[in-house]
C-alpha positions as CSV (number, residue, x, y, z in Angstrom):
1,M,-21.9,-14.6,-28.6
2,S,-19.3,-17.3,-29.1
3,Q,-16.7,-18.0,-26.5
4,T,-13.0,-18.1,-27.4
5,A,-11.2,-21.3,-26.7
6,P,-9.3,-21.3,-23.4
7,F,-5.6,-20.1,-23.4
8,R,-3.5,-23.3,-23.5
9,P,0.0,-22.2,-24.7
10,F,1.7,-25.5,-23.9
11,E,-0.8,-27.4,-26.1
12,T,-0.8,-25.0,-29.1
13,L,2.3,-22.7,-29.1
14,I,5.2,-24.4,-27.4
15,E,6.1,-27.9,-26.1
16,P,6.0,-27.9,-22.3
17,E,9.2,-29.9,-22.0
18,R,11.1,-27.4,-24.1
19,A,9.6,-24.5,-22.2
20,L,10.6,-26.0,-18.8
21,S,14.1,-26.9,-20.1
22,L,14.7,-23.3,-21.2
23,L,13.3,-21.9,-18.0
24,Q,15.6,-24.1,-16.0
25,E,18.5,-22.9,-18.1
26,A,17.6,-19.3,-17.4
27,V,17.5,-19.7,-13.6
28,A,20.5,-22.1,-13.2
29,G,22.4,-20.6,-10.3
30,A,19.6,-18.0,-9.6
31,D,17.5,-17.5,-6.5
32,D,14.2,-17.5,-8.2
33,G,12.4,-17.0,-11.5
34,E,9.4,-18.0,-13.6
35,L,7.9,-18.0,-17.0
36,F,4.7,-15.9,-17.1
37,L,2.5,-16.4,-20.1
38,E,-0.6,-14.3,-20.7
39,R,-3.5,-13.7,-23.1
40,R,-5.7,-10.6,-22.6
41,R,-8.7,-9.3,-24.4
42,Q,-10.3,-6.0,-23.5
43,E,-13.1,-3.8,-24.8
44,S,-13.9,-0.2,-23.9
45,L,-16.9,1.9,-24.9
46,S,-17.6,5.5,-24.0
47,F,-20.6,7.6,-24.8
48,D,-20.2,11.3,-24.3
49,D,-22.3,14.4,-25.1
50,G,-24.9,12.4,-27.1
51,R,-22.7,10.2,-29.2
52,V,-20.2,7.3,-29.2
53,R,-16.9,8.9,-28.3
54,N,-14.8,5.7,-28.3
55,A,-15.2,2.0,-29.1
56,S,-12.1,-0.1,-28.9
57,Y,-11.1,-3.7,-28.7
58,D,-7.6,-5.0,-28.0
59,A,-6.1,-8.5,-27.9
60,S,-2.6,-9.4,-26.9
61,E,-0.6,-12.3,-25.8
62,G,3.0,-13.0,-24.9
63,F,5.4,-14.1,-22.2
64,G,7.8,-12.7,-19.6
65,L,10.8,-14.6,-18.4
66,R,12.5,-13.6,-15.2
67,A,15.7,-14.8,-13.4
68,V,16.4,-13.3,-10.0
69,R,19.8,-13.3,-8.2
70,G,20.0,-11.3,-4.9
71,E,18.6,-7.8,-5.5
72,T,18.9,-8.1,-9.3
73,A,16.4,-9.4,-11.7
74,G,16.8,-10.1,-15.4
75,Y,13.6,-9.8,-17.4
76,A,12.8,-10.4,-21.0
77,H,9.4,-10.4,-22.7
78,S,8.0,-11.1,-26.1
79,T,4.7,-11.0,-28.0
80,E,5.7,-14.2,-29.7
81,I,5.2,-17.4,-27.7
82,S,7.6,-19.8,-29.4
83,E,10.7,-21.8,-28.6
84,A,12.9,-19.4,-30.6
85,A,11.6,-16.3,-28.8
86,L,12.0,-18.0,-25.4
87,R,15.6,-19.0,-26.3
88,R,16.4,-15.4,-27.0
89,A,14.8,-14.3,-23.7
90,V,17.0,-16.8,-21.8
91,E,20.1,-15.0,-22.9
92,T,18.8,-11.7,-21.6
93,A,17.4,-13.0,-18.3
94,R,20.7,-14.8,-17.5
95,L,22.6,-11.5,-17.4
96,A,21.2,-11.0,-13.9
97,V,22.5,-14.3,-12.7
98,G,26.2,-13.8,-13.5
99,D,28.3,-16.6,-12.1
100,G,25.4,-18.0,-10.2
101,G,25.8,-19.3,-6.7
102,G,22.2,-18.8,-5.8
103,T,19.9,-21.4,-4.2
104,L,16.5,-21.7,-5.9
105,A,13.7,-20.7,-3.5
106,D,10.9,-23.1,-2.7
107,A,8.0,-23.1,-5.0
108,P,4.8,-21.3,-4.0
109,M,2.2,-23.2,-2.1
110,A,-0.5,-24.8,-4.3
111,T,-4.2,-23.9,-4.0
112,N,-7.5,-25.2,-5.5
113,R,-9.3,-22.0,-4.4
114,K,-11.2,-20.0,-7.1
115,L,-12.4,-16.5,-6.2
116,Y,-14.2,-15.8,-9.5
117,G,-15.5,-17.6,-12.5
118,D,-13.9,-18.2,-15.9
119,H,-16.6,-16.3,-17.8
120,D,-15.7,-13.7,-20.4
121,P,-17.6,-10.5,-19.5
122,I,-16.9,-9.1,-23.0
123,T,-19.3,-11.7,-24.4
124,G,-21.9,-11.0,-21.8
125,A,-23.8,-8.7,-24.1
126,S,-23.6,-8.0,-27.8
127,F,-22.0,-4.8,-29.1
128,P,-25.4,-3.2,-30.2
129,V,-26.8,-4.0,-26.7
130,K,-23.9,-2.2,-25.1
131,I,-24.3,0.9,-27.3
132,D,-28.0,1.0,-26.6
133,L,-27.3,0.8,-22.9
134,L,-25.1,3.8,-23.0
135,K,-27.7,5.7,-25.0
136,E,-30.3,4.8,-22.4
137,I,-28.1,6.1,-19.6
138,D,-27.6,9.4,-21.5
139,A,-31.4,9.8,-22.1
140,Y,-32.4,8.8,-18.5
141,A,-30.0,11.3,-17.0
142,R,-31.3,14.1,-19.2
143,E,-34.9,13.2,-18.4
144,R,-34.2,13.2,-14.7
145,D,-33.3,16.9,-14.5
146,K,-33.4,19.7,-17.1
147,R,-30.2,21.1,-15.7
148,V,-28.1,18.2,-17.0
149,V,-26.1,19.5,-20.0
150,Q,-23.6,16.6,-20.4
151,V,-23.5,12.9,-19.7
152,T,-20.6,10.6,-20.0
153,A,-21.0,6.8,-19.7
154,M,-18.2,4.3,-20.0
155,L,-18.3,0.5,-20.0
156,S,-15.2,-1.6,-20.0
157,A,-14.6,-5.4,-19.8
158,S,-11.6,-7.6,-20.0
159,L,-10.5,-11.2,-19.6
160,Q,-6.9,-11.9,-18.6
161,E,-5.7,-15.5,-18.8
162,V,-2.3,-16.4,-17.3
163,V,-0.2,-19.5,-17.0
164,I,2.8,-19.4,-14.7
165,L,5.5,-22.1,-15.1
166,R,7.9,-22.6,-12.2
167,P,11.4,-24.1,-12.7
168,E,10.5,-27.0,-10.4
169,G,8.1,-28.1,-13.1
170,G,4.8,-27.1,-11.6
171,S,2.4,-24.6,-13.3
172,V,-0.4,-22.4,-12.2
173,T,-3.3,-21.0,-14.2
174,D,-5.7,-18.2,-13.5
175,T,-8.5,-16.7,-15.6
176,R,-9.4,-13.2,-14.4
177,P,-12.6,-11.5,-15.6
178,L,-13.1,-7.7,-15.0
179,A,-15.9,-5.3,-15.8
180,R,-16.6,-1.7,-14.9
181,L,-19.3,0.9,-15.6
182,Y,-18.9,4.6,-14.8
183,V,-21.3,7.4,-15.2
184,S,-20.7,11.2,-14.8
185,V,-23.0,14.1,-15.4
186,I,-22.5,17.9,-15.6
187,V,-25.3,20.2,-14.6
188,E,-25.7,23.9,-15.2
189,E,-27.7,26.6,-13.5
190,N,-27.4,30.3,-13.8
191,G,-24.2,30.0,-15.7
192,R,-22.5,27.7,-13.1
193,R,-21.5,24.2,-14.0
194,E,-20.7,21.3,-11.6
195,S,-20.2,17.6,-12.0
196,G,-20.8,14.3,-10.2
197,G,-19.8,10.8,-11.0
198,T,-20.0,7.2,-9.7
199,G,-19.1,3.7,-10.9
200,A,-19.2,0.1,-10.1
201,G,-17.5,-3.1,-11.1
202,G,-15.8,-6.3,-10.2
203,R,-14.7,-9.8,-11.4
204,D,-18.1,-10.9,-12.5
205,V,-20.5,-11.2,-15.4
206,L,-22.1,-8.1,-17.0
207,D,-25.7,-9.0,-16.0
208,G,-25.9,-7.3,-12.7
209,L,-23.7,-4.4,-13.7
210,I,-25.8,-3.4,-16.7
211,S,-29.2,-4.2,-15.2
212,A,-31.6,-1.3,-15.3
213,D,-31.9,-1.2,-11.5
214,N,-28.1,-0.8,-11.2
215,W,-27.4,1.8,-13.8
216,K,-30.4,3.9,-13.0
217,S,-29.3,4.1,-9.3
218,M,-25.8,5.0,-10.6
219,V,-27.2,7.8,-12.7
220,D,-29.3,9.0,-9.7
221,E,-26.2,9.1,-7.5
222,A,-24.1,10.9,-10.0
223,L,-26.8,13.5,-10.5
224,R,-27.2,13.9,-6.7
225,I,-23.6,14.7,-6.3
226,A,-23.6,17.1,-9.2
227,L,-26.6,19.0,-7.7
228,V,-25.0,19.0,-4.3
229,N,-22.0,20.7,-5.8
230,L,-24.2,23.2,-7.6
231,E,-25.1,24.5,-4.1
232,A,-21.6,24.4,-2.7
233,V,-19.9,27.4,-1.2
234,P,-16.1,28.0,-1.1
235,A,-14.3,25.7,1.2
236,P,-12.7,27.0,4.4
237,A,-9.0,26.7,4.9
238,G,-6.9,25.9,8.0
239,V,-6.2,23.1,10.4
240,M,-9.4,21.4,11.5
241,D,-11.0,18.1,12.4
242,V,-12.1,16.0,9.4
243,A,-14.7,13.2,9.3
244,L,-14.2,10.9,6.4
245,G,-17.1,8.8,5.0
246,A,-17.1,5.1,4.6
247,G,-16.1,3.2,1.4
248,W,-14.4,5.0,-1.4
249,P,-12.7,7.6,0.9
250,G,-10.4,4.6,1.7
251,I,-8.5,5.7,-1.3
252,L,-6.7,8.1,1.0
253,L,-5.7,5.1,3.2
254,H,-4.6,3.3,0.1
255,E,-2.4,6.1,-1.2
256,A,-1.1,7.7,2.0
257,I,-0.5,4.6,4.0
258,G,-0.8,1.5,1.8
259,H,2.1,2.2,-0.6
260,G,4.3,2.9,2.4
261,L,3.6,-0.7,3.6
262,E,4.8,-2.4,0.4
263,G,7.9,-4.6,1.0
264,D,10.2,-3.0,-1.6
265,F,10.0,0.5,-0.1
266,N,10.7,-0.8,3.3
267,R,13.6,-3.1,2.3
268,K,15.2,-0.1,0.7
269,N,14.4,2.1,3.7
270,T,12.6,4.6,1.5
271,S,9.2,4.3,3.2
272,A,8.0,6.5,6.1
273,F,7.3,3.3,7.9
274,A,10.6,1.6,7.4
275,G,12.1,0.1,10.5
276,L,9.0,0.5,12.5
277,M,7.8,-3.2,12.6
278,G,6.2,-4.0,16.0
279,Q,5.8,-0.3,16.9
280,Q,2.7,1.8,17.5
281,I,2.2,3.7,14.2
282,A,-1.5,4.4,14.5
283,A,-4.1,5.1,17.1
284,K,-5.4,2.2,19.1
285,G,-8.4,0.6,17.5
286,V,-7.0,1.0,14.0
287,T,-6.6,-2.3,12.1
288,V,-5.7,-2.3,8.4
289,L,-5.7,-5.3,6.1
290,D,-4.8,-6.1,2.6
291,D,-7.0,-8.9,1.4
292,G,-6.9,-10.4,-2.1
293,T,-9.2,-13.3,-1.2
294,I,-12.7,-11.6,-1.3
295,P,-14.7,-13.3,-4.0
296,D,-15.5,-11.3,-7.2
297,R,-13.9,-8.1,-5.9
298,R,-12.0,-5.9,-8.4
299,G,-8.7,-6.1,-6.5
300,S,-8.9,-9.8,-5.7
301,I,-6.6,-12.4,-7.3
302,T,-6.8,-16.2,-6.8
303,V,-3.0,-16.3,-7.2
304,D,-0.6,-13.4,-7.7
305,D,1.6,-13.0,-10.8
306,E,4.3,-15.2,-9.3
307,G,1.9,-18.1,-8.5
308,T,1.6,-17.4,-4.8
309,P,-2.0,-17.7,-3.5
310,S,-3.4,-14.4,-2.5
311,G,-3.7,-13.7,1.3
312,K,-5.7,-11.9,3.9
313,N,-2.8,-10.0,5.4
314,T,-3.0,-7.9,8.5
315,L,-0.7,-4.8,8.2
316,I,-1.7,-2.8,11.2
317,E,-3.3,-4.4,14.3
318,D,-4.8,-2.2,17.0
319,G,-2.4,0.5,15.9
320,I,0.7,-1.6,15.8
321,L,2.6,-2.3,12.5
322,V,2.7,-6.1,12.1
323,G,3.2,-6.8,8.4
324,Y,4.2,-5.6,5.0
325,M,3.0,-6.7,1.6
326,Q,5.5,-8.9,-0.1
327,D,6.4,-10.4,-3.4
328,R,8.8,-13.3,-3.5
329,Q,12.0,-11.4,-4.1
330,N,11.6,-8.8,-1.3
331,A,10.2,-11.4,1.1
332,R,13.3,-13.6,0.6
333,L,15.7,-10.6,1.1
334,M,13.8,-9.5,4.2
335,G,13.6,-13.1,5.6
336,V,9.9,-13.3,5.7
337,P,7.2,-15.3,3.8
338,P,5.7,-13.9,0.6
339,T,2.2,-12.6,1.1
340,G,0.7,-13.1,-2.4
341,N,1.2,-9.5,-3.4
342,G,3.6,-10.0,-6.4
343,R,1.6,-8.3,-9.2
344,R,2.4,-7.0,-12.7
345,E,0.4,-5.1,-15.3
346,S,1.1,-7.6,-18.0
347,F,3.6,-10.1,-19.4
348,A,5.7,-7.1,-20.5
349,H,6.3,-6.1,-16.8
350,A,8.2,-7.7,-13.9
351,P,6.3,-8.3,-10.7
352,M,6.6,-6.1,-7.6
353,P,4.8,-5.7,-4.3
354,R,1.3,-4.3,-4.9
355,M,-1.9,-3.9,-3.0
356,T,-5.0,-5.9,-3.7
357,N,-8.1,-4.8,-1.6
358,T,-6.8,-2.6,1.2
359,Y,-9.1,-1.5,4.0
360,M,-9.5,-0.6,7.6
361,L,-11.7,-2.7,9.9
362,G,-14.7,-1.1,11.5
363,G,-14.9,0.0,15.2
364,D,-17.8,0.4,17.6
365,T,-18.8,4.1,17.1
366,K,-22.0,5.1,15.3
367,P,-21.2,7.2,12.2
368,G,-23.7,9.9,13.3
369,D,-21.9,10.2,16.7
370,I,-18.6,10.7,14.8
371,V,-19.9,13.6,12.8
372,A,-21.6,15.0,15.8
373,D,-18.2,15.2,17.6
374,V,-16.9,17.6,14.9
375,K,-17.1,21.1,16.4
376,D,-15.4,23.0,13.6
377,G,-14.4,21.0,10.5
378,I,-15.6,19.2,7.4
379,Y,-17.2,15.9,6.5
380,A,-15.7,14.5,3.3
381,V,-17.5,11.6,1.6
382,G,-16.1,11.7,-1.9
383,F,-12.6,12.0,-3.3
384,G,-11.0,12.6,-6.7
385,G,-7.3,12.7,-7.5
386,G,-4.4,12.9,-5.1
387,Q,-0.7,13.0,-4.8
388,V,1.5,11.1,-2.3
389,D,5.3,11.1,-1.6
390,I,6.1,7.6,-0.4
391,T,9.3,8.6,1.3
392,N,7.5,10.8,3.8
393,G,3.9,9.9,3.4
394,K,2.8,13.5,2.6
395,F,-0.4,13.7,0.6
396,V,-2.7,16.1,-1.1
397,F,-6.3,14.9,-1.9
398,S,-9.1,16.8,-3.6
399,C,-12.7,16.3,-2.3
400,T,-15.5,15.8,-4.8
401,E,-18.2,15.9,-2.2
402,A,-17.7,17.5,1.2
403,Y,-19.7,19.5,3.8
404,K,-18.9,22.1,6.5
405,V,-19.6,20.9,10.0
406,D,-20.3,23.3,12.9
407,N,-21.0,22.1,16.4
408,G,-21.8,18.6,15.2
409,K,-24.3,19.8,12.5
410,V,-23.7,19.1,8.9
411,G,-24.1,22.4,7.0
412,A,-23.6,23.6,3.4
413,P,-21.7,21.6,0.8
414,I,-18.3,23.0,0.1
415,K,-16.3,23.3,-3.1
416,G,-12.5,23.3,-3.7
417,A,-11.5,21.5,-0.5
418,T,-8.2,19.6,-0.4
419,L,-6.9,17.5,2.4
420,I,-3.2,18.0,3.2
421,G,-1.1,15.9,5.6
422,D,1.1,12.9,6.0
423,G,0.0,9.3,6.5
424,A,2.1,8.6,9.6
425,T,0.6,11.6,11.5
426,A,-2.9,11.1,10.2
427,L,-2.9,7.5,11.5
428,K,-2.0,8.7,15.0
429,H,-4.6,11.4,14.9
430,I,-7.6,9.0,14.3
431,R,-9.9,9.8,17.1
432,A,-12.9,7.6,16.2
433,V,-13.6,4.5,14.0
434,G,-17.1,3.9,12.8
435,N,-19.0,0.6,12.8
436,D,-20.0,1.0,9.2
437,M,-17.0,-0.4,7.3
438,A,-17.7,-0.5,3.6
439,L,-15.7,-1.4,0.5
440,D,-15.6,0.8,-2.6
441,P,-18.0,0.0,-5.5
442,G,-15.3,-1.6,-7.6
443,I,-13.7,1.2,-9.6
444,G,-10.1,1.5,-8.4
445,T,-6.9,1.4,-10.4
446,C,-3.5,1.8,-8.9
447,G,-0.3,3.1,-10.5
448,K,3.2,2.3,-9.4
449,A,6.5,2.6,-11.4
450,G,4.5,3.0,-14.6
451,Q,2.4,-0.2,-14.0
452,W,-1.4,-0.1,-13.5
453,V,-3.4,-2.9,-11.7
454,P,-7.0,-3.1,-10.5
455,V,-7.4,-2.6,-6.7
456,G,-10.1,-2.2,-4.0
457,V,-10.2,0.1,-1.0
458,G,-12.5,0.5,2.0
459,Q,-12.9,1.9,5.4
460,P,-15.5,2.9,8.0
461,T,-16.4,6.5,8.9
462,L,-13.4,8.0,10.6
463,L,-12.6,11.1,12.6
464,I,-9.1,12.5,12.1
465,G,-8.0,15.4,14.2
466,G,-5.9,18.3,13.0
467,L,-5.7,17.8,9.3
468,T,-4.9,20.8,7.1
469,V,-7.7,21.7,4.8
470,G,-6.8,23.7,1.7
471,G,-9.6,25.8,0.2
472,A,-10.8,29.4,-0.2
473,Q,-10.4,31.3,3.1
474,T,-13.9,32.6,4.1
């Protein structure tokens, strides 16, 4: 398949000198600002219940112009990249500057680092090949077990190309591939239906993702989870010890703790962790990082959407709060350096502090010993949806795969379990940290203030004491 020419807006759409002049006009007297230009192409295919359910392809391009003065930001965007559109945007963005008086912040540090290739994953396989792949997944799942009654397979790929022009005259470019494959199955036996699902992805070519070895193992795993749930008994309810599995269960860490460590919530004192810098907020041995520098990972970014190189930022070190995730605006207002976490969904959105790959480092305890230490509790290894209140850290998460544990022995799978608690308390009640830290398979997407960005999560096996488990009382 043919490759599309690289995105070069200053060569084909607008003269660079005019763009810079208008940007400088927009930020005159401001503290910060940039011109963010983007082209994005994305394709999504889904095969459900034996037929193609959806096949879509979208292409968009445009710019966002921002001028920042104090706590106020003026933002204007357009799908038309032209001098006329940019001139109109200047008038809107300058409304935030007022009479000026600001001092333009230093430009982001430059970097030559590249964390992923420039390849377009959409062109990694032809459309018929992708459809045939989804059909093969459906057929393979049904052949694996006669109890399979429904199969859903979804393949998505995108290429985001950005150019960030700074008022000092420098520019930063980044080309961001992204691909994801997800498989779910529903099984039925004696009138009872249960489901299981798994996925994988990252900033890489399609080859490995759609290889037979990979997708067959994904189908096998989705089927395993579904069959486990077919045998599940109603979950117990009450306050009990909970062992969390490694990898994807880090989504609880991401939601219940990670959002509370983003700079804007702490600057505004709306986070449960506001004002606690330097204090012990977690059990000793707990170290949490946000790391956007891991090659080819779904949540990684070579530079953030303000042009700052991504970082490997320690948030909690041995239980002590040592850092927040910052964009440029909040970092400046809080008197700290930006951390490379200024992210936006697209050119139509202003950046804000967002997570990249957020994970807890491993400890020195064997996972088997952690589970063996649970006298009366559950072992949760898979999670679905959840809700979190950032102001107090309270969360509710549903388990997609979990087991009852009695006297250190893993027993029957349980159905309908939810974990209820708050992040600040859960951090302090971590009693053991496993030596098996793992990242998720590359399927996470995070929402904040209506914006969605790809992220990664991870953690080792953990033992948390005294979490409330909601379920069916037995």
